[in-house]
DOFIFI-902256 format. One record per residue (C-alpha): x, y, z; residue in one letter. Coordinates in steps of 0.2 Angstrom, whole numbers, padded with zeros to 4 digits, always signed. Layout:
<pts>
XYZA...
</pts>
This chain:
<pts>
+0000+0000+0000M+0007+0017-0005R+0008+0032+0005E-0003+0046-0001L-0001+0065-0005L-0002+0076+0011R-0012+0092+0010P-0005+0108+0017S-0009+0113+0035R-0020+0127+0039L-0015+0144+0045A-0025+0157+0054P-0038+0165+0043G-0040+0149+0032A-0057+0147+0024R-0065+0130+0029V-0081+0124+0021A-0094+0114+0031V-0104+0101+0021V-0117+0088+0025A-0114+0073+0013P-0125+0061+0024S-0138+0064+0037G-0148+0080+0042P-0140+0092+0055V-0149+0103+0068P-0145+0121+0065E-0140+0125+0083E-0127+0111+0082R-0120+0119+0066V-0119+0136+0074Q-0110+0129+0089A-0097+0121+0078G-0095+0137+0068L-0092+0146+0085D-0078+0133+0089V-0070+0135+0072L-0071+0154+0073R-0062+0153+0090G-0048+0145+0080W-0046+0160+0069D-0054+0151+0054L-0066+0158+0042D-0080+0144+0041P-0093+0145+0027V-0108+0134+0027V-0113+0125+0011A-0130+0129+0004P-0139+0113+0008H-0132+0108+0025V-0148+0111+0034L-0159+0103+0021D-0169+0088+0024R-0174+0075+0011H-0193+0076+0007G-0196+0058+0008E-0181+0050+0018F-0179+0060+0033D-0162+0052+0037Y-0154+0061+0023L-0148+0079+0023A-0157+0084+0006G-0156+0076-0011T-0142+0066-0017D-0138+0078-0030A-0138+0093-0018D-0127+0085-0006R-0115+0080-0020A-0115+0097-0027A-0111+0105-0010D-0096+0094-0008L-0090+0096-0025Q-0092+0115-0025A-0083+0117-0009A-0069+0106-0015W-0067+0115-0031C-0068+0132-0024D-0050+0139-0024P-0053+0150-0009S-0057+0135+0002V-0043+0127+0011D-0052+0113+0020A-0068+0104+0019V-0076+0098+0036L-0091+0086+0037C-0105+0092+0048A-0110+0074+0054R-0112+0056+0048G-0127+0046+0048G-0131+0038+0031Y-0130+0044+0013G-0113+0045+0006V-0115+0029-0004Q-0130+0037-0012R-0120+0052-0019M-0102+0047-0021V-0105+0042-0039E-0112+0059-0043L-0096+0068-0039L-0085+0074-0054D-0069+0066-0048W-0059+0073-0062D-0064+0090-0058A-0060+0087-0039M-0043+0080-0044S-0039+0096-0055A-0044+0107-0040A-0029+0101-0030G-0026+0094-0013P-0034+0101+0003K-0039+0095+0020V-0054+0084+0022F-0061+0079+0039V-0075+0067+0045G-0079+0049+0051F-0093+0037+0053S-0103+0036+0037D-0089+0047+0029I-0078+0031+0029T-0085+0029+0011A-0077+0046+0006L-0061+0042+0015H-0060+0027+0003E-0064+0037-0012A-0052+0051-0008F-0038+0038-0007A-0042+0029-0023T-0048+0043-0034R-0038+0058-0027L-0023+0049-0019G-0025+0060-0004L-0022+0059+0014V-0038+0063+0024S-0042+0065+0042L-0053+0053+0052H-0058+0065+0065G-0072+0074+0074P-0086+0083+0063M-0090+0101+0064A-0108+0099+0071A-0105+0083+0081G-0109+0083+0099I-0093+0074+0102D-0084+0089+0095F-0093+0104+0101I-0094+0098+0119K-0077+0090+0121N-0061+0100+0123A-0049+0085+0120H-0057+0081+0103A-0056+0099+0098Q-0038+0101+0104D-0032+0086+0095H-0040+0090+0079L-0034+0108+0080K-0016+0103+0083A-0017+0091+0068T-0024+0105+0057L-0012+0119+0062F+0004+0111+0070A+0004+0092+0064P+0022+0090+0069E+0016+0091+0087T+0005+0076+0086V+0016+0064+0075R+0015+0052+0089T-0003+0048+0094I-0004+0040+0111T-0019+0031+0117S-0024+0024+0134S-0028+0008+0125G-0022-0010+0129T-0013-0024+0119T-0024-0037+0112L-0010-0045+0102V+0008-0039+0106P+0021-0032+0094G+0026-0018+0082R+0021-0016+0064A+0024-0003+0050R+0011+0001+0036G+0000+0014+0029V-0015+0020+0039T-0033+0016+0033L-0050+0011+0039G-0065+0019+0048G-0082+0012+0052C-0082-0007+0050L-0100-0008+0043C-0095+0005+0029L-0079-0004+0025L-0089-0021+0023A-0103-0011+0013A-0090-0004+0001E-0083-0020-0005L-0084-0022-0023G-0089-0003-0026T-0079+0008-0039P-0071+0019-0026H-0065+0006-0013A-0048+0000-0010R-0045-0018-0016P-0039-0023+0002G-0029-0018+0017A-0013-0027+0012R+0002-0017+0019G-0009-0006+0030G-0012-0002+0048L-0031-0004+0049L-0041+0007+0060C-0058+0000+0065L-0073+0006+0075E-0092+0006+0074D-0108+0012+0084V-0124+0004+0088G-0121-0013+0081E-0126-0030+0089E-0111-0042+0091T-0118-0054+0077Y-0118-0040+0065R-0100-0035+0069L-0096-0054+0067D-0104-0053+0050R-0094-0038+0044Y-0078-0045+0050L-0081-0062+0043T-0085-0054+0026Q-0069-0045+0026L-0060-0061+0030L-0069-0071+0017R-0066-0059+0003T-0047-0059+0007G-0048-0040+0010W-0038-0042+0026L-0025-0052+0018D-0008-0044+0021G-0014-0032+0034V+0001-0027+0045Q-0008-0021+0061G-0025-0017+0068V-0030-0002+0079L-0047-0004+0087L-0057+0012+0092G-0074+0014+0100S-0089+0002+0100W-0101+0014+0107E-0119+0008+0110R-0114-0009+0104C-0116-0024+0116D-0106-0024+0132P-0088-0023+0128Y-0083-0040+0135E-0094-0048+0122K-0087-0037+0108V-0069-0040+0114R-0072-0059+0113A-0078-0057+0095L-0063-0046+0090L-0051-0058+0098V-0060-0073+0089D-0060-0064+0072R-0044-0054+0072L-0032-0063+0084G-0028-0076+0071S-0021-0063+0058L-0004-0064+0066G-0002-0046+0067V-0001-0033+0082P-0018-0027+0088V-0022-0013+0100V-0039-0010+0108E-0048+0005+0114E-0036+0017+0105F-0048+0031+0107G-0055+0036+0090F-0072+0035+0083G-0089+0037+0091H-0082+0042+0109C-0079+0056+0120E-0062+0065+0116G-0060+0056+0100A-0042+0057+0092L-0039+0063+0075T-0031+0049+0064I-0024+0053+0047P-0027+0040+0034F-0014+0037+0020G+0002+0040+0030V+0016+0028+0034S+0017+0025+0052A+0023+0012+0065E+0011+0004+0077L+0017-0001+0094D+0003-0012+0102A+0012-0014+0118D+0015+0005+0121A-0002+0010+0113G+0006+0022+0101T+0005+0026+0083L+0020+0036+0076T+0019+0044+0059L+0034+0045+0048D+0030+0063+0044E+0017+0075+0050P-0001+0072+0043A-0001+0088+0034L+0013+0097+0025R
</pts>
């Protein structure tokens, strides 16, 4: 797996666009997120359809075409330095084929931030743009607007990425050892759902795979992991970092499944690494070469996430 192109870091006064490629967003949460960003001396702008709701499917933030148009317009706007997702939910898979990836590639690299359903866009940004992206808190997420630790880690990654080259967690070792590879991953159910689609990576070979999920019963997590194993998608993975499993079954039950499905891979695995759907979530760059030390609970990037 190759290392991807790193976008430029942000500077005070940078313009950042907030988009909603997935689910609907309450206006008060958008405003709270904008206040945080303005407090960082950024210039946030809200895409036209962020507050929309689909007329028939209330789990979508507006129509597929409008959500895609917002993302593409923000990315192709030369005055915008970063694109931040407002929230996850569901909807990226309905609009990702509507994006003009040639136009977005021609627009050049910039920072992209999101997680959860945005996993499908992380995959597309890697395969279609060859670009490092940030798996991190979203601009209108409760876990962002109400948590100083999540804010601080994202802010450091955006403005001073050399200060967070070593990402340290309070996690524990599931399988000991060290491993080197290129970071990738996201929400487990989305990675399973992306299999065979035009924008998905062919597999995790050579990678340090980051996995997390939310609100899933253990048998569903089992199905997703088993699907990745059966298709060979996990062949050649170098190491695994496990994030949060919020609103899933009790962690003892989830942990037993993770040991059962991942323990036989023969690679280092660290659990409870502190990214995903959890308080104080860390920002993890995808597409960078790094070393995982499962015993120390650290991920050390070869270079800062952003140039």
